[in-house]
N, C-alpha and C positions, 0 to 999 in steps of 0.2 A: 504494501500501499503504500501511498503519498510520504504519509505521516512516518512508516518507517523507514523509508530510502531516507527522507529529510534526517531522520536522527543517526541515522548511520553514516551520513554524509557530516554530521556537524562531529560527531566521534571521533571520524576520523581526521581533524582540525579543517575541514572545510568552511569557508566562510559565505554568507551570504549580503548583498547590495540590493537597496529598491532605486528601481532605477527612475533618475531624473530629468531625463531627457538627453544624457549623455554617457559613453560608455567608457569604462576608463580603459586604460593600454594591456595590450594583451598582444602573445604572439601568434594565439587562434582564439577562435570563435566558433563553439556548438552550439548547434541550434537546433534547441529539441524544445520550444516553443507549443509548437500543435503535432502531432502522429498524424494518421492515415484515416484518421475519422473523420477531419475538418469537412461540414461540409457548407460552410457559410464565409462570407467574405470577415476579415480579421475587424473588430472594434475598433476603436479610436483606440484603444490604450497601446493593443497588439500593432495596430499600422505603425505610431510611433518608435516602438522597438524597434521595428522589421526595417525601416530606414534609417534608423542609426547602425545594427548590424552592416546593413548594405553601405552606406558612408565609411565605415571606419575600415583604415588600412589593413587589417590583419586579414588573412584567408579563413573564411568559415569552410567547417565540416560540417553538415548537416545528418540528423539520424533520421535510418530513414525515407525521411521525404522533406523536404527544404517547406518551410512555414509558410502556407499561402499557397501552394501549390496541391490540383487534386491528384493522389496519385489512381485514381482507375480512370480516370481520364486527360490525364495532363493539361487542362486547364487549370491556368495562374491568375488568380485574382490579382486587381491591381498592384494589393500590397504582397511581394512576397518576396521572401530570401532567395537571395543570389546564391549560389553556393560554390565551389573548387572542385569539392568533392563532396559526395553522397555516399553513407554506408547504410546499405538497406540491410533489414533484420529478416531471418526466417526462410522469405521469397522475392525475387523479384517483383516490381510495382510495375504494371504495364504504363503507367500513365508516365511512368519517367523517360521513354522511348520515343516519345513522338508529340510534334506540337511543341508550345510552350514552354512546356517544363526543362524540355533540351537548352536553356539557356538559363535555368536554375540552379537543374543539378550536379551539373560538370560533372566528373568523374564518377562512374556509378563503382561500388566494391558492396559483397554480399556478404554476409556474413550468418550464414544457418544456426545459428547457436547449435548446434550438433540434433538437432531433432531426428529422429528417426524416420524413413522415408513412408510407413506404414502411417502418419497421422497425417500426410495429405492426399486429402479424400477428394481437394476440390480440382475439378479440370484445368490446364492451363487455360487461361484467356486467350491468349498470342502465343506463338513462337518466336523469338527474335534468331534474323539470321545476320552471318556475318560471312565475311571474304570466305572464309575457310569452308566454309559450304559450299560453294562456286561447285567444288569436282562431284557433291551425289545429281549433279545434271550435268555436265559437262565433262564425259568421256572421251579418248583419244577416239580418233575416227578409224572406219577399218583400212586395211591397205587398199583394197580394191576402189575407194570410194570414187564415185563421179560426181558432174555438176546437177545432175537430175536427182540423185539421191539428196542432195540436201536442200533441195526445195527449190521453188519459184513465188517470189516475191513479185506482189504488184502493191505502188504506192501510188493511193489517190489523192492531187493537189496541187497546190502552186497555182492560184487563178493570178492575174497581173499584178504585178508588184510584190507576190508573195513566195516566190521562186526559190527563195535559198531556205525555205522549211520544209520543202519536197527531198532537193539536193540532200540536207540534214539525213535527212529520212532514211534516205536511198543508203550512202555512203553509211552511215552505220549498222543499218541490214546486212552491206559485205563485208565491216571489218566485224559482224557479228558471225559469219559464217553462212550465210546465204547462197545457194550454189548459183542462183542466176536471178535476174533485178531488172524489172520493169518499172516504166515511171510513169505514167497517164500525166500531164499536162498541159498548159497552152505552149501554143506554137514557138511565142516567143522564150522560153524558157528550156525548150531542147538544143540548141547548141550552146549554150552557156554548162550546161549538165554533161554533155559529153566532151566540153574542154576539160572542165573540170574532174570527170569522174567519166572514164571511156570504158570503163566495166560495165556500167549500167547501160541499158538499152533505151529512154526515153523514147515517145510518140507523143505524138500533136494529136489531140485530142478536143474537138469544140462543140462534140455533141456527145452524149449517153450512148448511142447506138453504134458507136466507133468502140464503143469498150469491150465489144462482145469478144473479140477475138483473146486480148490480154486477160478475160475474166476466165475465160474457157480455159485457158494456160495456167492459173496461178494455184499455188497452194495455199495458199494465204494473198489476204487483201488487208493493205492497212488506211484506211482512208481519213484523212482529216486537215494533215499538216497544210496551211496554207491556202485549203478549201474554198474560204469567201461564205457568205451568203447568201450570194446572188444565185440568178437564174445559173447559171454553169454551174453553179455547187452543188444547187439543188438536186439539179437532175445527174450527177453522177454520184450522191450522196445515195438517193430513190434504187439506179442501177447497182448501185455494192451491194444495198441492204437486199436487194431481189435476187443475190447471186446466187445464195445457198452455198457460197464458201466461206470458207474459218473466215472470220475478221475481228481487226481490228479498230477501234473507233476515237480521234484524239480531237483536239481544237472543234473545229466548224462542227465537225461530224457530230460533237457533243452538243454543241448549242442548237444545231437542226434536229438532235433527238429530243432535246427541251422542249423544242418548239411544237414539234409533234410526236411524242412518245408512242411507241408501239412495243409490239412484242418481238426480241430477240434470242438468236438462236442461246442456249448453253452455255454453247463454246465460243462466244463473242465476249472481246474482251475491250473494256471502256478502262479510260486510262486521264480521267479528270483532275485538273489541279481545285484546288478547295472553290474560285469562284464557276467551276463549269458544274463542280457536285452539287452545288447553291444550287444554281438554276435547272441542274436535272430532279431535284428533291423540290423543286419551285418555295425554296429557302432562300437564306442569305450567308457568305461568308464567316460572316463570324458565329454563327451554332456551327456552321461546319468544324469548325477550328475549337467551338467550346467542346466538341466532344467528338473525337474525330473518328472512334471506336463506333460508337451510335452512328457515323454517318456512314459508313463504310459497309454498316451492315446492312442501314435503309436502301441503298444504293443495289446490294446484292437482292435484298428483298423484292425491291419496287421492279428492278430489270430482270430478273434470273438469270445472270451472267456472270462473268468475272469482273472483278472492279479492283482496279489500280487509283488507289487516292493520294495525287504527290505529295509533295511538301516535306518539311522537315520529320524524321521519320516517318516515313512514306510508307502506308497498308495493303496488303494484297489480299482480299479476300473473295471466297465461292460458296456458294450453299454446299453443305455438308462437310466444306473443306477445313473452316478456320480463318482466322487471321495472321497474318505473318508480316511481322516486323523490320524493314530493312532495317540494318545494324549498322551501315555505313549512308557516306553522301558527306556535303558541306555548304556552308553558306556561299561560297564563290560560284553554287550552279543553280545559283539562284536569277538565271539570266534567258531572254528571249532565245530560242532554239533548244530547250536543253530536253522539251519536251519531245520534239521532232527527233532526237535521236534516241530516248528512248520508245520511242514507237519502235523506229528502225529494229531495236537492237531485239524487243520484245517480238516484232512479226518475224525476225532470223528465225530464233531459236523455234515458235512455233513450225517455221516451213520443217525444220531440220528433225522432227517427230515431238517432239514434250506434246504435251497436253496444253491446254489453254490455262490450265492452277500453275503448274509450273514454266509455261513458257513464261509467263507474268511476273511469277517468283524469283526464275534465274533471271530473268532479263531488266526487273529492278534492280536484283542486288550487281549483276556486273554492271550496269550502268552507274551505280551509287560508287562503287568498288571503283569503276576507273575515273569517274571525277575527283575520288581520295589523292589517286597516285596522280594524278594532270597537276592536283594543287601542293602536294609535296615539292612537285616539281617546278614550280615556279610560283605559289602562294594562291592564296582564293581571290584576291582582286583584281577584275579584268581576266577570270579563266571564261574563255569561251567553249562553248559548244564541240568545237571543231578541233580544239584539245585533247579530247577525248579519243577520238580516230584511231591514235597509234596506240592506247591505253587497252581498246576494248579487242583489238587484238592479240594482246599479250595476257590480257585475264580471262579469255577466252579460252585459254587452251591450260588450267591450270596443272591439268592433269603430268603435262609433258613439262613439267619447269617454268616456261615464259613466263617472265617476271619484265 
């Protein structure tokens, strides 16, 4: 009990001070103000104390969860401790590996308190995936491999002024192992794509009827990067949805789906950022970020397919497959075009034989790991999506030892 613990502390020579608006000098601050049961915003007195902790020069060690952070949802109240390290007890907390909590928890460590496994009756809320998990999906290729065995990807998008989005998607798909790649785009983007990426097979598409051959030969389709929401993009979107081919929807394909929701195949993959997720749910971005786990589950329930909710601590979910948290990635990846690269990576892995959920998990992890490698090489600020390309190739071959 608290009285017994306080008495033991005093008996051991510990002293207490009443907070008067300023904290004394210290080498380290241990944050144990609130635990994992916090369900309301800190009151005025607690807010003042948290502000003093955050303003102090000493590093902060949080116990179990930084005070002011929701351990289940990853939501941080306006007043929340910024810790350099957090020591979790008994079991990891799902809320500390996604969303705003990542800025508050710092480096995580776990103290199991030597509890026996027999006491763990509650199934895990999610699984955390790290770089060392990549070999689970990315095995060495057979010696008699050929391009047809590695899948034919069709990337659709790149309306006028947005050709770069489709180029990034196509390049990422090839660097992630797609055997063949077709790109359906505007005529103005065909020559620039060939100049930058001669391995791709771009074709000028002005009307959806011209997609027939490309769709017929595709193993999987990625639609959305640079697609736009005008007549051209809408035509191609409707044609792709009706194709019965494995699909990945991103960017404006998601916005068009939000405008006109319809049933999707169970193996379809959606890759929304929080704003797109909000439109798909008829909600707003703040509510999505306040409970990312609830949001990704709601998307799965509404659209009955695989969902990749992008952002800090990307979440991957599907009906009956649980939720996976991507334990990689960095703030340098918050730049236009990163989502287009992710679309290409996931689509390529899908084309190489992974099912939709595994392709989404492996692709999101490979993308984030490549981003971390690129950031280590040159720093986070100024990181470009194209900087990931050599690292995609290296980290797509983990069993071969390529780094």
